[in-house]
KEKE-3310 file (N, C-alpha, C; in steps of 0.2 Angstrom, whole numbers, plus 5000, padded with zeros to 4 digits):
npx = (5003:5002:5013:5003:5009:5015:5002:4993:5000:4996:4984:4984:4990:4983:4968:4974:4974:4963:4954:4945:4937:4930:4922:4914:4905:4891:4876:4878:4869:4856:4864:4863:4853:4846:4856:4850:4840:4844:4850:4846:4846:4852:4848:4858:4870:4886:4896:4909:4915:4924:4937:4933:4934:4928:4920:4906:4895:4897:4895:4882:4876:4881:4872:4862:4865:4876:4889:4902:4915:4927:4939:4953:4964:4970:4977:4971:4958:4954:4955:4944:4934:4934:4933:4918:4914:4915:4907:4895:4893:4893:4895:4900:4908:4925:4941:4952:4968:4972:4976:4968:4973:4979:4965:4967:4959:4951:4945:4928:4923:4911:4896:4892:4898:4904:4906:4911:4909:4924:4930:4935:4946:4955:4969:4967:4952:4944:4951:4952:4937:4937:4944:4934:4923:4929:4930:4919:4904:4897:4884:4881:4880:4888:4889:4893:4895:4899:4907:4898:4902:4896:4904:4907:4911:4919:4934:4937:4929:4938:4951:4948:4944:4956:4962:4957:4959:4973:4973:4966:4959:4951:4936:4922:4912:4893:4891:4904:4904:4894:4899:4911:4905:4901:4911:4917:4910:4897:4880:4863:4863:4860:4855:4855:4855:4858:4860:4871:4870:4882:4892:4906:4917:4915:4923:4937:4954:4961:4974:4976:4983:4980:4979:4976:4965:4958:4959:4952:4939:4937:4936:4926:4915:4915:4909:4895:4879:4884:4888:4899:4908:4898:4893:4882:4883:4880:4877:4876:4874:4889:4894:4898:4888:4885:4881:4886:4886:4881:4882:4874:4877:4873:4876:4876:4885:4890:4883)
npy = (4993:5013:5025:5038:5052:5046:5043:5054:5061:5055:5056:5071:5071:5062:5069:5082:5080:5078:5089:5095:5088:5081:5092:5093:5083:5073:5069:5077:5085:5078:5068:5078:5082:5070:5071:5081:5080:5070:5076:5090:5107:5125:5142:5147:5137:5131:5126:5113:5105:5094:5086:5094:5095:5102:5111:5110:5105:5111:5125:5125:5122:5133:5142:5141:5141:5148:5150:5145:5131:5127:5110:5106:5095:5096:5108:5112:5109:5118:5128:5127:5127:5140:5149:5143:5149:5162:5163:5162:5170:5170:5176:5171:5160:5150:5143:5130:5125:5109:5095:5081:5075:5080:5088:5105:5114:5123:5112:5109:5117:5120:5116:5107:5094:5088:5075:5068:5056:5053:5045:5033:5036:5036:5030:5028:5028:5028:5036:5049:5051:5053:5063:5073:5071:5078:5091:5094:5104:5100:5091:5092:5089:5076:5070:5056:5053:5039:5029:5011:4996:4978:4964:4953:4956:4967:4966:4961:4973:4984:4980:4983:4997:5004:5002:5012:5024:5030:5033:5026:5017:5009:5001:5003:4993:4994:4990:4992:5005:5008:5004:5011:5022:5020:5017:5029:5038:5043:5047:5042:5037:5036:5029:5028:5019:5020:5019:5027:5032:5030:5034:5026:5031:5045:5045:5040:5046:5060:5056:5040:5027:5019:5007:5005:5009:5003:4990:4994:4994:4982:4976:4978:4977:4963:4958:4960:4954:4947:4954:4953:4962:4972:4983:4984:4983:4988:4989:5002:5003:5010:5014:5010:5008:5010:5007:5017:5010:5017:5027:5035:5044:5049:5057:5062:5072:5067:5078)
npz = (5000:4998:5004:5015:5010:4997:4993:4993:4983:4972:4970:4967:4955:4947:4948:4944:4928:4927:4930:4923:4914:4926:4934:4926:4925:4923:4935:4948:4951:4954:4965:4975:4976:4986:4993:5002:5007:5014:5027:5036:5035:5042:5038:5048:5047:5047:5034:5030:5017:5013:5002:4990:4977:4961:4965:4966:4974:4984:4983:4978:4990:4998:4997:5004:5017:5029:5031:5020:5017:5008:5003:4998:4990:4976:4968:4952:4954:4965:4958:4949:4956:4962:4950:4946:4960:4956:4945:4949:4957:4972:4987:4999:5003:5004:5001:5001:5000:5002:5014:5020:5032:5045:5045:5041:5052:5069:5082:5082:5073:5062:5057:5049:5039:5027:5013:4996:4987:4989:4998:4993:4989:5001:5010:5025:5029:5041:5051:5044:5043:5057:5059:5053:5060:5072:5070:5067:5074:5091:5091:5080:5062:5052:5037:5023:5006:4995:4984:4987:4988:4985:4997:4992:4978:4977:4976:4959:4957:4962:4956:4941:4941:4947:4936:4929:4935:4944:4957:4964:4979:4988:4985:4997:5009:5011:5024:5029:5030:5038:5051:5052:5054:5067:5075:5074:5083:5078:5079:5079:5067:5049:5033:5015:4999:4983:4967:4953:4939:4925:4911:4904:4894:4897:4908:4906:4904:4895:4894:4895:4887:4870:4870:4885:4885:4878:4885:4898:4893:4887:4898:4904:4895:4895:4906:4905:4907:4918:4931:4940:4943:4950:4947:4936:4919:4902:4888:4873:4858:4852:4866:4883:4896:4914:4930:4946:4962:4976:4990:5004:5018:5035:5049:5068:5077:5095:5109)
capx = (5001:5005:5012:5001:5011:5013:4993:4991:5005:4994:4978:4985:4994:4976:4963:4977:4975:4955:4949:4938:4931:4926:4919:4908:4904:4883:4874:4880:4863:4853:4865:4862:4842:4846:4860:4847:4833:4845:4851:4842:4852:4847:4853:4864:4875:4891:4896:4915:4915:4930:4939:4927:4933:4925:4916:4899:4892:4899:4893:4876:4875:4880:4865:4855:4867:4880:4894:4906:4922:4928:4946:4955:4973:4972:4975:4966:4950:4952:4954:4939:4929:4934:4930:4913:4910:4913:4901:4887:4889:4890:4902:4900:4912:4931:4941:4958:4971:4976:4975:4962:4975:4974:4961:4967:4955:4951:4941:4919:4923:4907:4890:4888:4904:4903:4912:4907:4915:4933:4934:4939:4955:4959:4972:4965:4946:4940:4955:4946:4931:4939:4943:4928:4919:4933:4930:4910:4903:4895:4878:4882:4881:4891:4888:4898:4893:4904:4904:4898:4900:4895:4908:4909:4912:4924:4942:4936:4928:4947:4956:4946:4943:4962:4964:4955:4959:4978:4973:4958:4963:4948:4931:4919:4906:4889:4893:4909:4902:4891:4906:4916:4902:4899:4917:4920:4905:4890:4873:4857:4866:4855:4860:4851:4858:4856:4866:4872:4872:4887:4897:4912:4919:4918:4928:4943:4954:4966:4981:4977:4986:4974:4979:4972:4957:4957:4959:4947:4933:4934:4933:4917:4912:4915:4904:4888:4876:4888:4889:4904:4910:4894:4890:4877:4886:4876:4879:4870:4879:4898:4895:4897:4886:4886:4880:4890:4882:4883:4877:4876:4875:4872:4876:4875:4891:4887:4882)
capy = (4998:5018:5027:5044:5055:5045:5045:5062:5064:5051:5061:5077:5069:5058:5074:5089:5079:5076:5092:5100:5084:5080:5096:5093:5073:5073:5067:5081:5088:5070:5065:5082:5082:5065:5074:5086:5074:5066:5080:5097:5113:5132:5149:5149:5133:5133:5121:5112:5102:5089:5085:5096:5094:5108:5115:5112:5104:5118:5132:5122:5121:5141:5148:5139:5142:5156:5150:5135:5130:5120:5110:5100:5094:5097:5115:5114:5108:5123:5134:5128:5131:5149:5149:5142:5152:5170:5165:5161:5177:5167:5177:5166:5152:5151:5139:5130:5118:5105:5088:5079:5072:5081:5095:5111:5117:5119:5108:5111:5124:5118:5113:5103:5092:5083:5073:5066:5053:5054:5038:5026:5036:5037:5025:5027:5030:5029:5041:5055:5051:5055:5072:5077:5074:5084:5097:5097:5105:5095:5090:5096:5083:5074:5068:5056:5050:5035:5021:5006:4989:4971:4959:4948:4960:4972:4966:4963:4981:4988:4979:4988:5005:5005:5004:5020:5029:5026:5035:5023:5012:5003:5005:5002:4991:4997:4987:4995:5012:5009:5000:5015:5027:5020:5018:5039:5039:5046:5044:5045:5036:5036:5027:5027:5018:5020:5019:5033:5031:5034:5032:5022:5036:5051:5042:5038:5053:5061:5054:5036:5023:5016:4999:5004:5011:4996:4984:4994:4993:4974:4970:4981:4970:4955:4957:4962:4950:4944:4959:4951:4970:4976:4990:4981:4987:4988:4991:5005:5004:5009:5013:5007:5012:5007:5011:5016:5007:5022:5028:5041:5041:5054:5055:5068:5072:5070:5083)
capz = (5002:4996:5009:5013:5005:4992:4989:4991:4976:4968:4968:4965:4948:4943:4946:4938:4924:4924:4933:4918:4915:4933:4937:4921:4926:4924:4944:4954:4954:4957:4972:4979:4979:4988:5002:5004:5008:5022:5033:5039:5032:5042:5038:5052:5048:5043:5028:5028:5011:5011:4996:4987:4967:4957:4972:4964:4980:4990:4981:4981:4998:5000:4995:5010:5025:5033:5027:5017:5016:5003:5004:4992:4989:4971:4964:4947:4957:4968:4953:4944:4962:4962:4944:4948:4963:4954:4940:4952:4960:4978:4991:5007:5001:5006:4998:5005:4997:5009:5015:5024:5035:5047:5044:5045:5055:5075:5083:5082:5068:5056:5061:5045:5038:5021:5011:4992:4983:4990:5003:4991:4989:5006:5013:5032:5029:5048:5053:5041:5045:5066:5059:5051:5067:5077:5066:5068:5082:5096:5089:5072:5054:5045:5029:5016:5001:4992:4981:4990:4984:4991:4998:4987:4970:4978:4973:4955:4956:4963:4950:4936:4944:4946:4928:4925:4942:4949:4965:4966:4985:4988:4987:5003:5007:5016:5031:5033:5029:5045:5056:5053:5059:5072:5079:5073:5089:5078:5083:5075:5059:5043:5026:5008:4994:4975:4961:4950:4932:4921:4903:4903:4887:4900:4913:4903:4904:4888:4895:4894:4879:4867:4874:4891:4886:4875:4890:4902:4890:4887:4905:4905:4890:4897:4914:4903:4908:4922:4936:4945:4946:4954:4942:4931:4914:4902:4883:4869:4854:4853:4870:4889:4903:4920:4939:4955:4968:4982:4997:5006:5027:5040:5058:5072:5084:5101:5111)
cpx = (5005:5007:5006:5002:5012:5005:4991:4993:4998:4986:4980:4987:4986:4972:4965:4973:4968:4950:4944:4933:4926:4921:4913:4904:4896:4882:4875:4874:4857:4855:4865:4858:4842:4851:4854:4841:4837:4849:4847:4847:4848:4850:4858:4870:4880:4894:4907:4913:4922:4930:4935:4927:4933:4922:4907:4895:4893:4897:4885:4873:4877:4877:4860:4860:4872:4884:4896:4911:4923:4937:4946:4962:4974:4972:4971:4960:4949:4950:4948:4933:4928:4931:4921:4910:4910:4907:4894:4887:4892:4897:4902:4903:4921:4936:4950:4962:4975:4974:4971:4966:4982:4970:4963:4964:4955:4945:4932:4919:4917:4901:4888:4894:4902:4908:4909:4910:4922:4935:4936:4946:4958:4964:4968:4956:4944:4946:4952:4940:4933:4939:4939:4923:4924:4932:4922:4910:4899:4888:4876:4881:4886:4889:4894:4895:4899:4901:4904:4896:4901:4902:4912:4912:4917:4933:4941:4934:4934:4949:4952:4946:4951:4966:4961:4959:4967:4977:4968:4963:4956:4941:4928:4914:4901:4891:4898:4909:4900:4896:4908:4912:4900:4905:4919:4914:4900:4886:4868:4859:4861:4860:4855:4858:4855:4861:4867:4875:4878:4888:4902:4918:4921:4922:4934:4946:4959:4973:4983:4979:4978:4974:4977:4967:4955:4954:4953:4940:4931:4934:4926:4913:4910:4912:4899:4884:4878:4887:4893:4907:4904:4890:4884:4879:4881:4878:4873:4875:4886:4897:4893:4895:4886:4883:4887:4887:4886:4879:4878:4872:4878:4873:4877:4882:4889:4887:4886)
cpy = (5006:5021:5035:5050:5051:5043:5050:5064:5060:5056:5067:5074:5067:5066:5082:5086:5079:5081:5096:5095:5082:5085:5095:5086:5075:5067:5070:5083:5084:5069:5072:5083:5076:5069:5078:5086:5071:5070:5089:5103:5120:5135:5148:5144:5134:5125:5119:5105:5098:5084:5087:5096:5101:5113:5116:5110:5110:5124:5129:5126:5127:5145:5146:5139:5148:5156:5142:5139:5123:5118:5104:5101:5096:5104:5118:5113:5115:5129:5133:5128:5138:5151:5149:5148:5161:5170:5164:5164:5175:5171:5176:5159:5155:5144:5138:5122:5115:5098:5087:5076:5074:5088:5102:5116:5116:5116:5111:5119:5124:5114:5108:5102:5087:5080:5067:5063:5053:5048:5034:5028:5037:5031:5024:5031:5033:5036:5049:5055:5053:5062:5077:5078:5077:5089:5100:5100:5101:5095:5092:5089:5081:5069:5064:5051:5048:5030:5015:4997:4983:4969:4957:4951:4965:4972:4966:4968:4986:4985:4984:4994:5007:5008:5010:5024:5027:5030:5031:5017:5007:5006:5002:4997:4994:4995:4991:5003:5013:5008:5007:5021:5028:5019:5025:5039:5045:5042:5046:5044:5033:5034:5025:5025:5020:5020:5024:5030:5034:5030:5031:5030:5041:5052:5042:5047:5054:5055:5047:5032:5019:5009:5001:5006:5004:4988:4986:4992:4984:4971:4971:4977:4964:4953:4961:4956:4946:4948:4955:4959:4972:4980:4990:4985:4983:4991:4994:5008:5003:5011:5011:5010:5008:5011:5010:5013:5013:5023:5032:5039:5048:5051:5059:5066:5072:5076:5084)
cpz = (5002:5003:5009:5007:4999:4987:4987:4984:4969:4965:4965:4957:4942:4942:4944:4931:4921:4928:4928:4917:4922:4934:4932:4924:4929:4933:4949:4954:4957:4964:4977:4981:4986:4995:5004:5008:5015:5028:5032:5037:5036:5040:5042:5053:5043:5041:5030:5022:5009:5006:4991:4980:4967:4961:4968:4971:4984:4988:4981:4988:5001:5000:4999:5016:5027:5028:5024:5014:5012:5003:5000:4990:4983:4969:4959:4951:4960:4963:4951:4949:4962:4955:4946:4953:4961:4947:4943:4957:4968:4982:4998:5005:5002:5005:4999:5000:5003:5009:5021:5030:5040:5044:5046:5049:5063:5076:5083:5077:5062:5060:5056:5039:5032:5018:5003:4987:4985:4994:5000:4990:4994:5009:5020:5032:5035:5052:5049:5043:5056:5065:5056:5056:5074:5074:5067:5075:5083:5094:5082:5068:5053:5041:5023:5013:4996:4987:4985:4987:4990:4991:4994:4978:4972:4976:4965:4954:4956:4956:4944:4936:4943:4940:4926:4930:4945:4955:4967:4971:4986:4989:4997:5004:5012:5024:5036:5035:5037:5052:5057:5055:5066:5077:5079:5080:5085:5081:5077:5067:5056:5036:5020:5003:4989:4972:4954:4943:4929:4915:4905:4900:4893:4906:4912:4900:4897:4890:4894:4888:4878:4871:4880:4889:4882:4880:4895:4900:4889:4893:4907:4902:4893:4903:4911:4905:4917:4933:4941:4946:4949:4952:4937:4924:4910:4892:4877:4864:4853:4861:4878:4894:4908:4928:4944:4959:4974:4987:5000:5015:5030:5046:5061:5075:5089:5104:5118)
residu = (MET:LYS:SER:GLN:ASN:GLU:GLN:GLN:GLN:ALA:VAL:VAL:ASP:GLU:PHE:THR:GLN:LYS:ALA:GLU:ALA:PHE:ALA:LYS:MET:PRO:GLY:HIS:GLU:GLU:VAL:LEU:SER:MET:MET:LEU:GLU:MET:VAL:SER:ILE:SER:PRO:ASN:ASP:THR:LEU:LEU:ASP:VAL:ALA:CYS:GLY:GLY:GLY:GLY:VAL:THR:CYS:ALA:LEU:ALA:THR:ARG:LEU:LYS:LYS:ALA:THR:GLY:ILE:ASP:ILE:THR:PRO:PRO:MET:ILE:GLU:LYS:ALA:LYS:LYS:LEU:GLN:ARG:ASP:LEU:GLY:ILE:SER:ASN:VAL:SER:TRP:CYS:ILE:GLY:SER:VAL:MET:PRO:LEU:PRO:PHE:PRO:ASP:GLN:SER:PHE:SER:LEU:VAL:ILE:CYS:ARG:TYR:ALA:PHE:HIS:HIS:PHE:THR:GLN:PRO:LEU:ALA:VAL:LEU:GLU:GLU:MET:VAL:ARG:VAL:CYS:CYS:ASN:GLY:GLY:SER:VAL:MET:LEU:VAL:ASP:ILE:ALA:VAL:PRO:MET:GLY:LYS:ARG:ASN:ALA:TYR:ASN:ASP:VAL:GLU:ARG:MET:LYS:ASP:SER:SER:HIS:VAL:SER:ALA:MET:THR:PRO:GLU:GLU:PHE:LEU:GLU:MET:ALA:GLU:LYS:ALA:GLU:LEU:ARG:GLN:ILE:LYS:THR:ARG:SER:PHE:ALA:LEU:PRO:MET:LYS:LEU:SER:ALA:GLN:LEU:LYS:PRO:SER:LEU:LYS:VAL:SER:GLN:VAL:GLU:LYS:ILE:ARG:SER:ALA:TYR:GLU:ALA:ASP:VAL:GLY:LYS:ASN:ASN:LEU:GLY:VAL:GLU:VAL:ARG:LEU:ASP:GLY:ASP:GLU:VAL:TYR:PHE:ASP:TYR:PRO:SER:ILE:ILE:LEU:THR:GLY:LYS:LYS:LYS:ALA)
# end
């Protein structure tokens, strides 16, 4: 397994290459709608969006609360987030380039702490969640959104995902997310499972060689009708489609 520093560099390298494509990836609005159904937000809330990427969720939630902060380790992602903020004319958002281990904020700094589709990049997911809980106010809310693959399909899923994304560490199972939340001493834990439709071609970064693209596509095509990867691969003409099995988990920090 990579060291923390090696993994952080892998994430920066990966998402520097695909910052533009990631910011435009479909599905953000659908996921945001489900997130809003899972947590109560008031005009007095303060938000931290961990691994905020291009800032889409940060900016969307900022319009509903007092102050929002987005942190991401990849500078081009933060540049995308700043541009989005300027384009939307939002003034109550600040951005930080930094690591999640540790988060560069004092204890109990935010009433809502979220992280969306990043936990599969972390070598120490429980430690990251504990950091999120640390910076959350007593009685505040913590929310995770990520891929959640059944145990029996995880190894095959990880193998193929690493072909596309060199910074992918491992998907977790729904049961592991729940266990992790309990270890982090969250209360009133709620979960929601859903599938996020994706098009394979939209996920293949330009730096991939033709041989790599063909290998990835072949792996997906071989899983049609089998679902060994757990992503329900299907074909439509020349396009390969699949579903990211996902989970939203929310919990309260004890008061």
